[in-house]
Steps between C-alpha positions, in 0.01 A plus 500: 500500500787736577641437154166600348495824700855578388406434138201732537721779638760440228231520231370825649851648504568390144175629356469820701860618477436724801784511750422805715481397868133589551384332179720199570348463848146539363569243227636246745206568732251447216668170405489384862136603539406323177683188612329497843152558355536234232636253754209569737258434216646150478612548143828316556364161591681191375297473180559850367855541626606157386806579291762539768825667407735251343830524320326312216330830420832655394560223248145529368522879471831475315355244260183710451700817427701306241179367340345847493810644332518222240128529429528878470767461233289243316187718507704802383638292212148392402355851518785650297468236227293649213325162449391498869544122540249433775273202551291587806337217686340413830640204692351323797673267743469358849749652742702274728508749786205435731541791740307817406806720566710292259227513236482879535879526466486286184222711347684822579833365369333406170344846471833670580669314216457698174297319236288308751198593707310301759132511413351277768598271783214295639511174697861435407455553125686795351404664172754732336536694175830476314625716216677221312493125457847480656369688803215250530746209482720660767202549728368148442845355576420567865839646594352808670238286674770265637713789622207658683406164655857469635458826693263330739666158506622395842 
């Protein structure tokens, strides 16, 4: 819980950019008040706060950043090609991750990757739009799904 509070304060500092003593104190106070109120509401029970901090996250984030960069280059190449070689399609597959937090991470990771967009995730079945046939094959290979499932593996 302390780590979450520190991350909240760090995010406030990063996004506000205000470092005057009074504003700094008020920002930290607002983060603390928000944390206390949300905790009292019972928002951080085991179900919602299920993805505990793990060093596996660093590996996943590094891999995801790499995938986003590679996909960005591929989408830029497609868009700049005068023939616009796209073959959009919708793919549907059952996700291996059973935990709702893992499924949400998978859906968001797909949407963050250029050329793909999560359309729906219902009862463990994910539907996504891809810009190209190669993108559909990559998504159907299950690599991203397996990496997300490993985040929660014990």
